[in-house]
N, C-alpha and C positions, 0 to 999 in steps of 0.2 A: 714351350716351357711354362711352368706354373710357379707362383710364389712358393717360397719355402714353407713346408709343413714340417716342423721340427720332429714330431713323433714319427711321421712316415719316413723322413730322410734318415733318422736315427735307426729305424728298423732295417732300412735298406743297407746302411753301412754295416750293421751287425750281421746281416745275412752273408756278407762277403768276407767277414773276418775269419782268420785262420785258414784261408784258402789261397792258393796261388792266383793272383789277379794281375791284370794289366792296368797301368795308370797312365792317364794323360793329364798333364799339369801344364798350364799355360798362363802367363801373366803378360800384360802388355799395356803400354800407352801408345805403342806403335807410332805411326806417323802423325797421330792426333796431336801430340805435344808440339812437334816442330812445325806442323801445318799452321797452327794458330799463333805460335810464339817461336820465332827462329832461334831464340836463346834457350829454349826448353831442352832438357836432356831426355832423349828417348831411352826407355828401359824395357826389358822384356825377358822372359824365360820360357823355354819350351822343352818338354820331354814327352815322348809318345811311346807307348808300349813298353814302359819299364815294368819288368816282371817282379812283383814283390808279394810278400805275405805279411799282413799286419795283424797284430794281436788284438787290438781294439781300436775303435774309432769313436769320435764324438763330434757332434755339431752343437755349437753354442752361439748365443748372440740374441739380438732383438731386431725385429722387422726386417730392414734391408741391409743389415750388417752382421752376417753370420760368418763364423769361422769353423773350418773343418780340420781336425787333426787325426792322423792315422799313426798309431804307435807300432813301430816295428821293433824287433829284438835289439837292433843296433842304432835306432834313431827314429826320426819323425818325418812325416810328410804333412805339410800344413798349407792351407789356402785361406785367405781372408778376403771378404768382400762378396761372398756368395749370396745371391738373392733369389735364384730360381733353380728348379730342378725338373727332371723328367726321367722316366724309365723308357729306354728306346726299344725297338723291335727285337734286339738281341739281348734284352734284359740287362743292359748296362745302365748304371746310375750316372746320369749326366747332371752336373751342377755348374752354374755359371753366375757371374756378376757383370752387370753392364753399367755404363755411365748414364748420365741424364739424357744423352742423345741416342741411347740404345746400342752403343758400340761395346764390344767385348772388352772387359778389363781383366777378368780372371776366369779360368775354367779348371775344374777338377772332375775327372771322369774315371769310373772304376768299372772294369768289365772282366768276366771270366774268359772272354775270348779276345784275341788281339784286335785292335782297332784297324779297320781297313778303309775307312771313309774319312 
């Protein structure tokens, strides 16, 4: 993955607007929290292959603190903490944010094909 290029990511988000796409959205502090602090509260969310159509999308933020929002006709999909992206071999837009140790904290992926990996 490479650091966020706002213009490129925005173009990729727009390419997928008004199409039926599959979303992968994941947030976690996983076992990281309780591994280092037994009183820490673990949190996480995971959804894979949610089929949606979004009207528009936007990436905003600075340096390593980007937010991505996808506006649907009845609501929003939103991810915060995005710092890297790539386009995979299936033309899916993969975005992620990692902590200082390189552990995944948030992922938002958009694909015109279901995720099989």
